[in-house]
mmCIF file as gemmi writes it, N, C-alpha and C atoms, coordinates in Angstrom:
data_model
loop_
_atom_site.group_PDB
_atom_site.id
_atom_site.type_symbol
_atom_site.label_atom_id
_atom_site.label_alt_id
_atom_site.label_comp_id
_atom_site.label_asym_id
_atom_site.label_entity_id
_atom_site.label_seq_id
_atom_site.pdbx_PDB_ins_code
_atom_site.Cartn_x
_atom_site.Cartn_y
_atom_site.Cartn_z
_atom_site.occupancy
_atom_site.B_iso_or_equiv
_atom_site.pdbx_formal_charge
_atom_site.auth_seq_id
_atom_site.auth_asym_id
_atom_site.pdbx_PDB_model_num
ATOM 1 N N . MET Axp A 1 ? -32.597 -14.974 -4.135 1 0 ? 1 A 1
ATOM 2 C CA . MET Axp A 1 ? -31.355 -15.147 -3.72 1 0 ? 1 A 1
ATOM 3 C C . MET Axp A 1 ? -30.607 -13.321 -3.284 1 0 ? 1 A 1
ATOM 4 N N . GLU Axp A 2 ? -32.093 -12.545 -4.488 1 0 ? 2 A 1
ATOM 5 C CA . GLU Axp A 2 ? -31.378 -10.748 -4.217 1 0 ? 2 A 1
ATOM 6 C C . GLU Axp A 2 ? -31.782 -11.055 -2.659 1 0 ? 2 A 1
ATOM 7 N N . HIS Axp A 3 ? -33.094 -10.931 -2.157 1 0 ? 3 A 1
ATOM 8 C CA . HIS Axp A 3 ? -33.011 -10.658 -0.549 1 0 ? 3 A 1
ATOM 9 C C . HIS Axp A 3 ? -32.737 -11.512 0.146 1 0 ? 3 A 1
ATOM 10 N N . SER Axp A 4 ? -31.479 -12.76 0.214 1 0 ? 4 A 1
ATOM 11 C CA . SER Axp A 4 ? -31.638 -12.699 1.014 1 0 ? 4 A 1
ATOM 12 C C . SER Axp A 4 ? -31.157 -11.892 2.259 1 0 ? 4 A 1
ATOM 13 N N . PRO Axp A 5 ? -30.499 -12.2 3.261 1 0 ? 5 A 1
ATOM 14 C CA . PRO Axp A 5 ? -29.377 -11.419 3.959 1 0 ? 5 A 1
ATOM 15 C C . PRO Axp A 5 ? -28.068 -11.638 3.928 1 0 ? 5 A 1
ATOM 16 N N . SER Axp A 6 ? -27.635 -12.189 3.533 1 0 ? 6 A 1
ATOM 17 C CA . SER Axp A 6 ? -26.041 -13.075 3.018 1 0 ? 6 A 1
ATOM 18 C C . SER Axp A 6 ? -26.192 -11.931 1.673 1 0 ? 6 A 1
ATOM 19 N N . THR Axp A 7 ? -24.679 -12.081 1.865 1 0 ? 7 A 1
ATOM 20 C CA . THR Axp A 7 ? -23.649 -11.836 0.946 1 0 ? 7 A 1
ATOM 21 C C . THR Axp A 7 ? -23.794 -12.831 -0.126 1 0 ? 7 A 1
ATOM 22 N N . THR Axp A 8 ? -23.974 -12.732 -1.5 1 0 ? 8 A 1
ATOM 23 C CA . THR Axp A 8 ? -24.247 -13.375 -2.833 1 0 ? 8 A 1
ATOM 24 C C . THR Axp A 8 ? -24.061 -12.817 -3.511 1 0 ? 8 A 1
ATOM 25 N N . PHE Axp A 9 ? -22.962 -13.79 -4.533 1 0 ? 9 A 1
ATOM 26 C CA . PHE Axp A 9 ? -22.74 -13.697 -5.709 1 0 ? 9 A 1
ATOM 27 C C . PHE Axp A 9 ? -22.924 -14.657 -6.534 1 0 ? 9 A 1
ATOM 28 N N . VAL Axp A 10 ? -22.533 -14.657 -8.214 1 0 ? 10 A 1
ATOM 29 C CA . VAL Axp A 10 ? -22.142 -15.26 -9.044 1 0 ? 10 A 1
ATOM 30 C C . VAL Axp A 10 ? -21.497 -15.257 -9.892 1 0 ? 10 A 1
ATOM 31 N N . LYS Axp A 11 ? -20.709 -15.867 -10.158 1 0 ? 11 A 1
ATOM 32 C CA . LYS Axp A 11 ? -19.723 -15.916 -11.274 1 0 ? 11 A 1
ATOM 33 C C . LYS Axp A 11 ? -19.764 -17.144 -12.242 1 0 ? 11 A 1
ATOM 34 N N . ASP Axp A 12 ? -19.184 -16.399 -13.842 1 0 ? 12 A 1
ATOM 35 C CA . ASP Axp A 12 ? -19.224 -17.585 -14.527 1 0 ? 12 A 1
ATOM 36 C C . ASP Axp A 12 ? -18.102 -18.539 -14.746 1 0 ? 12 A 1
ATOM 37 N N . ASP Axp A 13 ? -18.339 -19.073 -15.378 1 0 ? 13 A 1
ATOM 38 C CA . ASP Axp A 13 ? -16.619 -20.479 -15.834 1 0 ? 13 A 1
ATOM 39 C C . ASP Axp A 13 ? -15.885 -19.79 -15.668 1 0 ? 13 A 1
ATOM 40 N N . CYS Axp A 14 ? -15.977 -18.335 -16.464 1 0 ? 14 A 1
ATOM 41 C CA . CYS Axp A 14 ? -14.398 -17.641 -16.607 1 0 ? 14 A 1
ATOM 42 C C . CYS Axp A 14 ? -14.192 -16.645 -15.365 1 0 ? 14 A 1
ATOM 43 N N . GLY Axp A 15 ? -15.059 -16.775 -14.691 1 0 ? 15 A 1
ATOM 44 C CA . GLY Axp A 15 ? -14.702 -16.265 -13.582 1 0 ? 15 A 1
ATOM 45 C C . GLY Axp A 15 ? -15.181 -14.383 -12.895 1 0 ? 15 A 1
ATOM 46 N N . ARG Axp A 16 ? -15.294 -14.086 -14.897 1 0 ? 16 A 1
ATOM 47 C CA . ARG Axp A 16 ? -16.83 -12.618 -14.139 1 0 ? 16 A 1
ATOM 48 C C . ARG Axp A 16 ? -18.181 -12.622 -13.286 1 0 ? 16 A 1
ATOM 49 N N . TYR Axp A 17 ? -18.167 -12.055 -12.702 1 0 ? 17 A 1
ATOM 50 C CA . TYR Axp A 17 ? -19.177 -11.631 -11.685 1 0 ? 17 A 1
ATOM 51 C C . TYR Axp A 17 ? -20.643 -12.094 -12.852 1 0 ? 17 A 1
ATOM 52 N N . VAL Axp A 18 ? -21.319 -12.577 -12.885 1 0 ? 18 A 1
ATOM 53 C CA . VAL Axp A 18 ? -22.461 -12.619 -13.77 1 0 ? 18 A 1
ATOM 54 C C . VAL Axp A 18 ? -24.081 -12.391 -12.851 1 0 ? 18 A 1
ATOM 55 N N . PHE Axp A 19 ? -23.769 -11.656 -11.617 1 0 ? 19 A 1
ATOM 56 C CA . PHE Axp A 19 ? -24.981 -11.34 -10.533 1 0 ? 19 A 1
ATOM 57 C C . PHE Axp A 19 ? -24.557 -11.659 -8.706 1 0 ? 19 A 1
ATOM 58 N N . TYR Axp A 20 ? -24.836 -10.33 -8.499 1 0 ? 20 A 1
ATOM 59 C CA . TYR Axp A 20 ? -24.174 -10.114 -6.822 1 0 ? 20 A 1
ATOM 60 C C . TYR Axp A 20 ? -25.711 -9.417 -6.456 1 0 ? 20 A 1
ATOM 61 N N . ASN Axp A 21 ? -26.116 -9.621 -4.892 1 0 ? 21 A 1
ATOM 62 C CA . ASN Axp A 21 ? -26.762 -9.067 -4.697 1 0 ? 21 A 1
ATOM 63 C C . ASN Axp A 21 ? -26.671 -8.08 -4.225 1 0 ? 21 A 1
ATOM 64 N N . ALA Axp A 22 ? -28.195 -6.825 -3.587 1 0 ? 22 A 1
ATOM 65 C CA . ALA Axp A 22 ? -27.809 -5.526 -3.159 1 0 ? 22 A 1
ATOM 66 C C . ALA Axp A 22 ? -26.773 -5.671 -1.407 1 0 ? 22 A 1
ATOM 67 N N . ASN Axp A 23 ? -27.015 -6.348 -1.149 1 0 ? 23 A 1
ATOM 68 C CA . ASN Axp A 23 ? -26.234 -6.844 0.32 1 0 ? 23 A 1
ATOM 69 C C . ASN Axp A 23 ? -24.579 -6.758 -0.029 1 0 ? 23 A 1
ATOM 70 N N . PHE Axp A 24 ? -24.93 -7.961 -1.743 1 0 ? 24 A 1
ATOM 71 C CA . PHE Axp A 24 ? -22.883 -7.816 -1.513 1 0 ? 24 A 1
ATOM 72 C C . PHE Axp A 24 ? -22.495 -6.481 -2.392 1 0 ? 24 A 1
ATOM 73 N N . ALA Axp A 25 ? -23.318 -5.5 -3.059 1 0 ? 25 A 1
ATOM 74 C CA . ALA Axp A 25 ? -22.743 -4.196 -3.296 1 0 ? 25 A 1
ATOM 75 C C . ALA Axp A 25 ? -22.467 -3.377 -2.656 1 0 ? 25 A 1
ATOM 76 N N . LYS Axp A 26 ? -23.497 -3.454 -1.493 1 0 ? 26 A 1
ATOM 77 C CA . LYS Axp A 26 ? -23.543 -2.548 -0.439 1 0 ? 26 A 1
ATOM 78 C C . LYS Axp A 26 ? -21.916 -2.802 0.516 1 0 ? 26 A 1
ATOM 79 N N . PHE Axp A 27 ? -21.645 -4.402 0.64 1 0 ? 27 A 1
ATOM 80 C CA . PHE Axp A 27 ? -20.629 -4.2 1.402 1 0 ? 27 A 1
ATOM 81 C C . PHE Axp A 27 ? -19.616 -4.283 1.18 1 0 ? 27 A 1
ATOM 82 N N . ALA Axp A 28 ? -19.465 -4.121 -0.004 1 0 ? 28 A 1
ATOM 83 C CA . ALA Axp A 28 ? -18.13 -3.942 -1.11 1 0 ? 28 A 1
ATOM 84 C C . ALA Axp A 28 ? -18.591 -2.243 -1.924 1 0 ? 28 A 1
ATOM 85 N N . GLY Axp A 29 ? -19.206 -2.286 -1.584 1 0 ? 29 A 1
ATOM 86 C CA . GLY Axp A 29 ? -19.076 -0.192 -1.398 1 0 ? 29 A 1
ATOM 87 C C . GLY Axp A 29 ? -19.59 0.435 -3.278 1 0 ? 29 A 1
ATOM 88 N N . ILE Axp A 30 ? -19.747 -0.737 -4.265 1 0 ? 30 A 1
ATOM 89 C CA . ILE Axp A 30 ? -20.355 -0.464 -5.312 1 0 ? 30 A 1
ATOM 90 C C . ILE Axp A 30 ? -21.575 -0.569 -5.216 1 0 ? 30 A 1
ATOM 91 N N . ASP Axp A 31 ? -22.139 0.267 -6.543 1 0 ? 31 A 1
ATOM 92 C CA . ASP Axp A 31 ? -23.624 0.312 -7.249 1 0 ? 31 A 1
ATOM 93 C C . ASP Axp A 31 ? -23.616 -1.41 -7.524 1 0 ? 31 A 1
ATOM 94 N N . ARG Axp A 32 ? -24.57 -1.196 -8.293 1 0 ? 32 A 1
ATOM 95 C CA . ARG Axp A 32 ? -25.324 -2.732 -8.324 1 0 ? 32 A 1
ATOM 96 C C . ARG Axp A 32 ? -25.599 -3.084 -9.964 1 0 ? 32 A 1
ATOM 97 N N . THR Axp A 33 ? -23.954 -2.846 -10.831 1 0 ? 33 A 1
ATOM 98 C CA . THR Axp A 33 ? -24.279 -3.133 -12.228 1 0 ? 33 A 1
ATOM 99 C C . THR Axp A 33 ? -22.638 -2.353 -12.482 1 0 ? 33 A 1
ATOM 100 N N . GLU Axp A 34 ? -21.871 -1.697 -11.284 1 0 ? 34 A 1
ATOM 101 C CA . GLU Axp A 34 ? -20.05 -2.019 -11.231 1 0 ? 34 A 1
ATOM 102 C C . GLU Axp A 34 ? -19.785 -3.351 -11.698 1 0 ? 34 A 1
ATOM 103 N N . TRP Axp A 35 ? -19.965 -3.624 -11.244 1 0 ? 35 A 1
ATOM 104 C CA . TRP Axp A 35 ? -18.538 -5.168 -11.501 1 0 ? 35 A 1
ATOM 105 C C . TRP Axp A 35 ? -19.437 -6.655 -12.048 1 0 ? 35 A 1
ATOM 106 N N . LEU Axp A 36 ? -20.197 -6.245 -12.732 1 0 ? 36 A 1
ATOM 107 C CA . LEU Axp A 36 ? -20.939 -7.296 -13.673 1 0 ? 36 A 1
ATOM 108 C C . LEU Axp A 36 ? -19.939 -7.337 -15.369 1 0 ? 36 A 1
ATOM 109 N N . GLY Axp A 37 ? -20.06 -8.614 -15.575 1 0 ? 37 A 1
ATOM 110 C CA . GLY Axp A 37 ? -19.24 -9.039 -16.571 1 0 ? 37 A 1
ATOM 111 C C . GLY Axp A 37 ? -17.631 -8.702 -16.733 1 0 ? 37 A 1
ATOM 112 N N . ARG Axp A 38 ? -16.789 -8.282 -14.76 1 0 ? 38 A 1
ATOM 113 C CA . ARG Axp A 38 ? -16.17 -8.091 -14.578 1 0 ? 38 A 1
ATOM 114 C C . ARG Axp A 38 ? -15.065 -9.274 -14.13 1 0 ? 38 A 1
ATOM 115 N N . SER Axp A 39 ? -14.184 -9.329 -14.044 1 0 ? 39 A 1
ATOM 116 C CA . SER Axp A 39 ? -13.44 -10.53 -12.902 1 0 ? 39 A 1
ATOM 117 C C . SER Axp A 39 ? -13.033 -9.954 -11.87 1 0 ? 39 A 1
ATOM 118 N N . ASP Axp A 40 ? -12.087 -10.729 -10.75 1 0 ? 40 A 1
ATOM 119 C CA . ASP Axp A 40 ? -12.108 -10.417 -9.715 1 0 ? 40 A 1
ATOM 120 C C . ASP Axp A 40 ? -10.507 -9.684 -10.358 1 0 ? 40 A 1
ATOM 121 N N . ASP Axp A 41 ? -9.851 -10.305 -10.911 1 0 ? 41 A 1
ATOM 122 C CA . ASP Axp A 41 ? -8.498 -9.518 -12.185 1 0 ? 41 A 1
ATOM 123 C C . ASP Axp A 41 ? -8.323 -7.499 -12.394 1 0 ? 41 A 1
ATOM 124 N N . GLU Axp A 42 ? -10.031 -7.461 -12.312 1 0 ? 42 A 1
ATOM 125 C CA . GLU Axp A 42 ? -10.633 -6.231 -12.685 1 0 ? 42 A 1
ATOM 126 C C . GLU Axp A 42 ? -10.634 -5.543 -12.241 1 0 ? 42 A 1
ATOM 127 N N . VAL Axp A 43 ? -10.974 -5.768 -10.359 1 0 ? 43 A 1
ATOM 128 C CA . VAL Axp A 43 ? -11.922 -5.657 -9.505 1 0 ? 43 A 1
ATOM 129 C C . VAL Axp A 43 ? -10.946 -5.346 -8.002 1 0 ? 43 A 1
ATOM 130 N N . PHE Axp A 44 ? -9.332 -6.089 -7.997 1 0 ? 44 A 1
ATOM 131 C CA . PHE Axp A 44 ? -9.149 -6.465 -6.845 1 0 ? 44 A 1
ATOM 132 C C . PHE Axp A 44 ? -7.829 -6.447 -7.06 1 0 ? 44 A 1
ATOM 133 N N . PRO Axp A 45 ? -6.763 -5.992 -6.139 1 0 ? 45 A 1
ATOM 134 C CA . PRO Axp A 45 ? -5.795 -5.785 -6.069 1 0 ? 45 A 1
ATOM 135 C C . PRO Axp A 45 ? -4.805 -7.62 -6.536 1 0 ? 45 A 1
ATOM 136 N N . LYS Axp A 46 ? -3.829 -7.359 -7.237 1 0 ? 46 A 1
ATOM 137 C CA . LYS Axp A 46 ? -3.527 -8.75 -7.432 1 0 ? 46 A 1
ATOM 138 C C . LYS Axp A 46 ? -3.653 -10.124 -6.564 1 0 ? 46 A 1
ATOM 139 N N . GLU Axp A 47 ? -2.883 -9.883 -5.466 1 0 ? 47 A 1
ATOM 140 C CA . GLU Axp A 47 ? -2.068 -10.976 -4.968 1 0 ? 47 A 1
ATOM 141 C C . GLU Axp A 47 ? -3.742 -11.191 -4.023 1 0 ? 47 A 1
ATOM 142 N N . ILE Axp A 48 ? -4.972 -10.27 -4.152 1 0 ? 48 A 1
ATOM 143 C CA . ILE Axp A 48 ? -6.581 -11.024 -3.146 1 0 ? 48 A 1
ATOM 144 C C . ILE Axp A 48 ? -7.052 -11.436 -4.741 1 0 ? 48 A 1
ATOM 145 N N . ALA Axp A 49 ? -6.753 -10.715 -5.597 1 0 ? 49 A 1
ATOM 146 C CA . ALA Axp A 49 ? -7.492 -11.3 -7.561 1 0 ? 49 A 1
ATOM 147 C C . ALA Axp A 49 ? -7.242 -12.9 -7.75 1 0 ? 49 A 1
ATOM 148 N N . ALA Axp A 50 ? -5.808 -12.862 -6.612 1 0 ? 50 A 1
ATOM 149 C CA . ALA Axp A 50 ? -5.438 -14.746 -7.065 1 0 ? 50 A 1
ATOM 150 C C . ALA Axp A 50 ? -5.823 -15.373 -6.111 1 0 ? 50 A 1
ATOM 151 N N . LYS Axp A 51 ? -6.132 -15.522 -4.812 1 0 ? 51 A 1
ATOM 152 C CA . LYS Axp A 51 ? -6.486 -15.929 -3.869 1 0 ? 51 A 1
ATOM 153 C C . LYS Axp A 51 ? -8.358 -15.836 -4.082 1 0 ? 51 A 1
ATOM 154 N N . TYR Axp A 52 ? -8.813 -15.369 -4.594 1 0 ? 52 A 1
ATOM 155 C CA . TYR Axp A 52 ? -10.478 -15.541 -5.045 1 0 ? 52 A 1
ATOM 156 C C . TYR Axp A 52 ? -10.173 -16.962 -6.784 1 0 ? 52 A 1
ATOM 157 N N . LYS Axp A 53 ? -9.08 -16.814 -7.267 1 0 ? 53 A 1
ATOM 158 C CA . LYS Axp A 53 ? -9.395 -17.301 -8.679 1 0 ? 53 A 1
ATOM 159 C C . LYS Axp A 53 ? -9.189 -18.81 -8.008 1 0 ? 53 A 1
ATOM 160 N N . ASP Axp A 54 ? -7.717 -18.805 -7.248 1 0 ? 54 A 1
ATOM 161 C CA . ASP Axp A 54 ? -7.071 -19.647 -6.581 1 0 ? 54 A 1
ATOM 162 C C . ASP Axp A 54 ? -9.217 -20.601 -5.722 1 0 ? 54 A 1
ATOM 163 N N . GLN Axp A 55 ? -9.323 -20.233 -5.2 1 0 ? 55 A 1
ATOM 164 C CA . GLN Axp A 55 ? -10.513 -20.528 -4.325 1 0 ? 55 A 1
ATOM 165 C C . GLN Axp A 55 ? -11.438 -21 -5.615 1 0 ? 55 A 1
ATOM 166 N N . ASP Axp A 56 ? -12.41 -20.286 -5.875 1 0 ? 56 A 1
ATOM 167 C CA . ASP Axp A 56 ? -12.49 -20.749 -7.465 1 0 ? 56 A 1
ATOM 168 C C . ASP Axp A 56 ? -12.539 -22.032 -8.377 1 0 ? 56 A 1
ATOM 169 N N . LEU Axp A 57 ? -11.118 -21.591 -8.329 1 0 ? 57 A 1
ATOM 170 C CA . LEU Axp A 57 ? -10.495 -23.207 -9.686 1 0 ? 57 A 1
ATOM 171 C C . LEU Axp A 57 ? -11.25 -24.467 -8.469 1 0 ? 57 A 1
ATOM 172 N N . ARG Axp A 58 ? -10.531 -24.005 -7.358 1 0 ? 58 A 1
ATOM 173 C CA . ARG Axp A 58 ? -10.484 -25.327 -6.443 1 0 ? 58 A 1
ATOM 174 C C . ARG Axp A 58 ? -11.787 -26.193 -6.384 1 0 ? 58 A 1
ATOM 175 N N . VAL Axp A 59 ? -13.129 -24.549 -6.009 1 0 ? 59 A 1
ATOM 176 C CA . VAL Axp A 59 ? -14.422 -25.782 -5.696 1 0 ? 59 A 1
ATOM 177 C C . VAL Axp A 59 ? -14.892 -26.263 -7.23 1 0 ? 59 A 1
ATOM 178 N N . MET Axp A 60 ? -14.45 -25.097 -8.485 1 0 ? 60 A 1
ATOM 179 C CA . MET Axp A 60 ? -14.798 -25.969 -10.093 1 0 ? 60 A 1
ATOM 180 C C . MET Axp A 60 ? -14.078 -27.407 -9.736 1 0 ? 60 A 1
ATOM 181 N N . GLY Axp A 61 ? -12.848 -27.551 -9.382 1 0 ? 61 A 1
ATOM 182 C CA . GLY Axp A 61 ? -12.764 -28.679 -9.276 1 0 ? 61 A 1
ATOM 183 C C . GLY Axp A 61 ? -13.034 -29.386 -8.855 1 0 ? 61 A 1
ATOM 184 N N . THR Axp A 62 ? -14.072 -29.834 -7.647 1 0 ? 62 A 1
ATOM 185 C CA . THR Axp A 62 ? -14.55 -30.501 -7.052 1 0 ? 62 A 1
ATOM 186 C C . THR Axp A 62 ? -16.007 -30.66 -7.327 1 0 ? 62 A 1
ATOM 187 N N . ASP Axp A 63 ? -17.108 -31.658 -7.036 1 0 ? 63 A 1
ATOM 188 C CA . ASP Axp A 63 ? -18.165 -31.994 -6.8 1 0 ? 63 A 1
ATOM 189 C C . ASP Axp A 63 ? -19.665 -31.481 -5.377 1 0 ? 63 A 1
ATOM 190 N N . GLN Axp A 64 ? -18.199 -30.404 -4.353 1 0 ? 64 A 1
ATOM 191 C CA . GLN Axp A 64 ? -18.398 -30.402 -3.507 1 0 ? 64 A 1
ATOM 192 C C . GLN Axp A 64 ? -18.751 -29.03 -3.406 1 0 ? 64 A 1
ATOM 193 N N . THR Axp A 65 ? -19.205 -29.099 -2.2 1 0 ? 65 A 1
ATOM 194 C CA . THR Axp A 65 ? -19.53 -27.709 -1.627 1 0 ? 65 A 1
ATOM 195 C C . THR Axp A 65 ? -18.073 -26.793 -0.342 1 0 ? 65 A 1
ATOM 196 N N . LEU Axp A 66 ? -17.663 -25.713 -1.265 1 0 ? 66 A 1
ATOM 197 C CA . LEU Axp A 66 ? -16.362 -25.728 0.083 1 0 ? 66 A 1
ATOM 198 C C . LEU Axp A 66 ? -16.322 -24.829 0.566 1 0 ? 66 A 1
ATOM 199 N N . GLU Axp A 67 ? -15.504 -24.274 1.747 1 0 ? 67 A 1
ATOM 200 C CA . GLU Axp A 67 ? -15.975 -23.23 2.502 1 0 ? 67 A 1
ATOM 201 C C . GLU Axp A 67 ? -14.181 -22.282 2.579 1 0 ? 67 A 1
ATOM 202 N N . PHE Axp A 68 ? -14.391 -21.561 2.594 1 0 ? 68 A 1
ATOM 203 C CA . PHE Axp A 68 ? -13.39 -20.444 2.995 1 0 ? 68 A 1
ATOM 204 C C . PHE Axp A 68 ? -13.488 -19.502 4.264 1 0 ? 68 A 1
ATOM 205 N N . LEU Axp A 69 ? -12.573 -19.732 4.681 1 0 ? 69 A 1
ATOM 206 C CA . LEU Axp A 69 ? -12.339 -17.676 6.269 1 0 ? 69 A 1
ATOM 207 C C . LEU Axp A 69 ? -11.536 -17.353 5.387 1 0 ? 69 A 1
ATOM 208 N N . ASP Axp A 70 ? -11.922 -15.536 5.473 1 0 ? 70 A 1
ATOM 209 C CA . ASP Axp A 70 ? -11.548 -14.433 3.915 1 0 ? 70 A 1
ATOM 210 C C . ASP Axp A 70 ? -11.053 -14.326 5.874 1 0 ? 70 A 1
ATOM 211 N N . GLU Axp A 71 ? -9.944 -13.154 5.618 1 0 ? 71 A 1
ATOM 212 C CA . GLU Axp A 71 ? -9.879 -11.85 6.001 1 0 ? 71 A 1
ATOM 213 C C . GLU Axp A 71 ? -10.445 -10.979 5.376 1 0 ? 71 A 1
ATOM 214 N N . ALA Axp A 72 ? -12.414 -10.576 5.975 1 0 ? 72 A 1
ATOM 215 C CA . ALA Axp A 72 ? -12.901 -9.664 4.931 1 0 ? 72 A 1
ATOM 216 C C . ALA Axp A 72 ? -12.146 -8.353 4.441 1 0 ? 72 A 1
ATOM 217 N N . ARG Axp A 73 ? -11.352 -8.283 5.348 1 0 ? 73 A 1
ATOM 218 C CA . ARG Axp A 73 ? -9.749 -7.263 5.155 1 0 ? 73 A 1
ATOM 219 C C . ARG Axp A 73 ? -9.827 -7.246 3.857 1 0 ? 73 A 1
ATOM 220 N N . ASP Axp A 74 ? -9.554 -8.691 3.274 1 0 ? 74 A 1
ATOM 221 C CA . ASP Axp A 74 ? -9.348 -8.137 1.941 1 0 ? 74 A 1
ATOM 222 C C . ASP Axp A 74 ? -10.231 -8.139 1.005 1 0 ? 74 A 1
ATOM 223 N N . LEU Axp A 75 ? -11.194 -8.138 0.611 1 0 ? 75 A 1
ATOM 224 C CA . LEU Axp A 75 ? -12.389 -6.444 0.449 1 0 ? 75 A 1
ATOM 225 C C . LEU Axp A 75 ? -12.64 -5.438 1.135 1 0 ? 75 A 1
ATOM 226 N N . ARG Axp A 76 ? -12.985 -5.046 2.518 1 0 ? 76 A 1
ATOM 227 C CA . ARG Axp A 76 ? -13.637 -4.402 3.208 1 0 ? 76 A 1
ATOM 228 C C . ARG Axp A 76 ? -12.421 -3.303 2.633 1 0 ? 76 A 1
ATOM 229 N N . VAL Axp A 77 ? -11 -3.709 3.594 1 0 ? 77 A 1
ATOM 230 C CA . VAL Axp A 77 ? -9.899 -2.875 3.601 1 0 ? 77 A 1
ATOM 231 C C . VAL Axp A 77 ? -9.954 -2.296 2.003 1 0 ? 77 A 1
ATOM 232 N N . CYS Axp A 78 ? -10.014 -2.952 0.849 1 0 ? 78 A 1
ATOM 233 C CA . CYS Axp A 78 ? -10.051 -2.939 -0.541 1 0 ? 78 A 1
ATOM 234 C C . CYS Axp A 78 ? -10.761 -1.035 -0.747 1 0 ? 78 A 1
ATOM 235 N N . PHE Axp A 79 ? -11.729 -0.925 0.888 1 0 ? 79 A 1
ATOM 236 C CA . PHE Axp A 79 ? -13.384 -0.421 -0.266 1 0 ? 79 A 1
ATOM 237 C C . PHE Axp A 79 ? -13.232 0.817 1.592 1 0 ? 79 A 1
ATOM 238 N N . THR Axp A 80 ? -12.823 0.192 2.384 1 0 ? 80 A 1
ATOM 239 C CA . THR Axp A 80 ? -13.596 1.39 3.09 1 0 ? 80 A 1
ATOM 240 C C . THR Axp A 80 ? -12.035 0.859 4.6 1 0 ? 80 A 1
ATOM 241 N N . GLY Axp A 81 ? -10.77 0.44 3.788 1 0 ? 81 A 1
ATOM 242 C CA . GLY Axp A 81 ? -10.369 0.57 4.838 1 0 ? 81 A 1
ATOM 243 C C . GLY Axp A 81 ? -10.252 -0.08 6.534 1 0 ? 81 A 1
ATOM 244 N N . PHE Axp A 82 ? -11.301 -0.761 6.645 1 0 ? 82 A 1
ATOM 245 C CA . PHE Axp A 82 ? -11.536 -1.613 7.544 1 0 ? 82 A 1
ATOM 246 C C . PHE Axp A 82 ? -12.084 -3.564 7.885 1 0 ? 82 A 1
ATOM 247 N N . GLY Axp A 83 ? -11.479 -3.747 8.304 1 0 ? 83 A 1
ATOM 248 C CA . GLY Axp A 83 ? -11.974 -5.377 7.723 1 0 ? 83 A 1
ATOM 249 C C . GLY Axp A 83 ? -12.203 -6.243 8.483 1 0 ? 83 A 1
ATOM 250 N N . ARG Axp A 84 ? -13 -7.578 9.441 1 0 ? 84 A 1
ATOM 251 C CA . ARG Axp A 84 ? -13.435 -8.617 9.61 1 0 ? 84 A 1
ATOM 252 C C . ARG Axp A 84 ? -12.979 -9.67 9.215 1 0 ? 84 A 1
ATOM 253 N N . SER Axp A 85 ? -13.689 -10.941 9.669 1 0 ? 85 A 1
ATOM 254 C CA . SER Axp A 85 ? -13.371 -11.638 9.086 1 0 ? 85 A 1
ATOM 255 C C . SER Axp A 85 ? -14.739 -12.344 8.297 1 0 ? 85 A 1
ATOM 256 N N . SER Axp A 86 ? -14.759 -13.023 7.743 1 0 ? 86 A 1
ATOM 257 C CA . SER Axp A 86 ? -16.006 -14.047 6.833 1 0 ? 86 A 1
ATOM 258 C C . SER Axp A 86 ? -15.444 -14.838 6.374 1 0 ? 86 A 1
ATOM 259 N N . LEU Axp A 87 ? -16.754 -16.087 6.417 1 0 ? 87 A 1
ATOM 260 C CA . LEU Axp A 87 ? -16.876 -17.378 6.096 1 0 ? 87 A 1
ATOM 261 C C . LEU Axp A 87 ? -17.211 -17.17 4.238 1 0 ? 87 A 1
ATOM 262 N N . SER Axp A 88 ? -16.891 -17.938 3.552 1 0 ? 88 A 1
ATOM 263 C CA . SER Axp A 88 ? -17.099 -17.525 2.175 1 0 ? 88 A 1
ATOM 264 C C . SER Axp A 88 ? -17.857 -19.099 2.344 1 0 ? 88 A 1
ATOM 265 N N . ILE Axp A 89 ? -18.245 -19.289 1.381 1 0 ? 89 A 1
ATOM 266 C CA . ILE Axp A 89 ? -19.453 -21.007 0.941 1 0 ? 89 A 1
ATOM 267 C C . ILE Axp A 89 ? -19.058 -20.64 -0.215 1 0 ? 89 A 1
ATOM 268 N N . ARG Axp A 90 ? -18.834 -21.743 -1.172 1 0 ? 90 A 1
ATOM 269 C CA . ARG Axp A 90 ? -18.75 -21.53 -2.008 1 0 ? 90 A 1
ATOM 270 C C . ARG Axp A 90 ? -19.187 -22.912 -2.824 1 0 ? 90 A 1
ATOM 271 N N . THR Axp A 91 ? -20.386 -23.238 -4.261 1 0 ? 91 A 1
ATOM 272 C CA . THR Axp A 91 ? -20.632 -24.247 -4.785 1 0 ? 91 A 1
ATOM 273 C C . THR Axp A 91 ? -20.712 -23.62 -6.06 1 0 ? 91 A 1
């Protein structure tokens, strides 16, 4: 996953980031270890963190892969002031 052209991350059952690739770090404007062990509540504004937590819980409650269309404004604007849409695929 490290060399995937996609922005890739993995969270544990408590919602803490345990892995993200270089493309994710670049997209978010963070270094390679800044978010490891941290949850969305610790790195995003309250309403964005709640949205992502809800998505995580929906995925964990199924045996399916779910897709979410996110305004990347949620993530990118937090760090750059610019936004765009992105498709989040979670399993």
